[in-house]
N, C-alpha and C positions, 0 to 999 in steps of 0.2 A: 020084199026087195030091200036090199041093204042101202043105208043112207050114204049119200055122197056129200062132200063138203067142199067149199070154195077155197081158193088159195089164201084169202084173208083169214079164214077160220083156221087153216093149217098153220099159218104164220103165228097166230096167237097160241095155238095148241102146242107147237114145238118151240115157241119163243125164238123164232128166227125171222129175219126180214123177208118180205115177199120177193125181193130181188134175188136173195140166196136160193129160195125155192125154185125160181125160174132157171137159175144156173144148174141146180141139181136136176131139174127136169130135162134141160137141154143135154146134160151129160149122162142121162139115164140112171141117175143115182137114186131116184125116188119114184115109186110107182104112181102113175096118174093117167087120166083119160082126158081127151079133148073132145068136148061135146058142144056143137054149135058155137065154136069160137071161145068157149070157156074151158079153163083147166080145172078138172075136178078130181077129187081123191076119195077112195073108199076108206072108211074108218078102220076096218079090220086090217087093211094093208098098211095104214099109217102106224097102227099099234105094233105090227110086226117090224116095220122099219125102225121105229123108236127103240124097240127091244133089242135090235141088232147092235145098238150102241151101249147097251148095259154093261157095266163093269162091276166086278165084285168089290164089295166094301172090305177093306183090310182092317182087321182088328188092331187097335192100338195096344202096344204092350202095357201091362199094368205098371204103374209107378209106385215104388215102395218108398215110404218115408221112414227114415231111420229114427228110432226114438226110444 
């Protein structure tokens, strides 16, 4: 069975406030489960969620020093 994590663990993992996670949950922006009054998250779904924000790293142009 896959591991579930608490909202406080997700807060640390994503480096966002717990209140932000509750807002995202309310808006349906982040996948989660409510079990016995607790909000829980699947690690695999969190990884996919985090990857959806990935942006390409742009290469900096080479700087030439005249000499």
